[in-house]
N, C-alpha and C positions, 0 to 999 in steps of 0.2 A: 319780195323785199323791196321792189321799187315803188309799190303802192304805198308801203309804210313811210317812206322817205318823202313821197309826194304829198302825203297827208299831213306829215310834220312839217313842210314847208307851208302848206296852205293854212294849216290852224296855229302854227307857231309853237305847238306843243311838241317837246322833243321826244317823249316817251309816249307813244301811242299804243292802245292796247289791241290785242288781237280782234276781240269782237267789234271794235271800233272800224278797224280796217275791213272787217268782213261786212258790217253794215255799209261802208260807204263804197265798197267794191259792187255790192249788191244794188245800191242806188245807181251807180254809175252803168252797170250793166242794162238796168231797165230803162236809163234815158237812151242808151244807144239802141236799144230795140225799138223803143217809140220812133225814134229819128229814122231808123231803116224801115219801119212799118209806113210812116208817113211819106218816105221817098218811094216806096212802092205804090201808094196811093197817087202820088204826083205823076209817077211814070203812067199810071192807067189814065189819067186825066188828060196827059198828053197823047195817048195811044201811042206810047213806045213801049218796048221790050228789051229784053238782053240784061246785061249787068246794070247795076245802080252805078250813075257817073257822079262826079262832085257836083255837078249842076242840080242833079237831083236832092242830094244831101244839103246843099245850100238851099234850095227852095224849101224842103222839108223843116230845116231848121227855123227859117223864116215864119212858116206857117205855125210851128210851135209856139215861137215868141209872140206871134200876134195873139194866140190862144191863151197866153200866159203860162204856159207850162214851162218856161225857161227861167231859172232864177237870174235875177240882175246881180251884175258884179258890184261888190261893195268895195273891193280894193284894186291893186294894180293888177296888170295883166302878167301871166307868168311868162307866156311865149309871146314872141312877135314874128 
């Protein structure tokens, strides 16, 4: 239910359909997978092992942003 509310807040459409929610959830899952995969690559480059730390995730996000794989924000930020 939370994903429906978040989608409604982002799009401004009060009634979001179930297929639309499923598609957006799938895209979010793919994005998270891409960030985690890139974070693992960052860890290999740094010759580090163990759990992924926030610094690895930030660096992975930066890499994806430089590659143009991150959407640019068009509106205001939701969370600060």
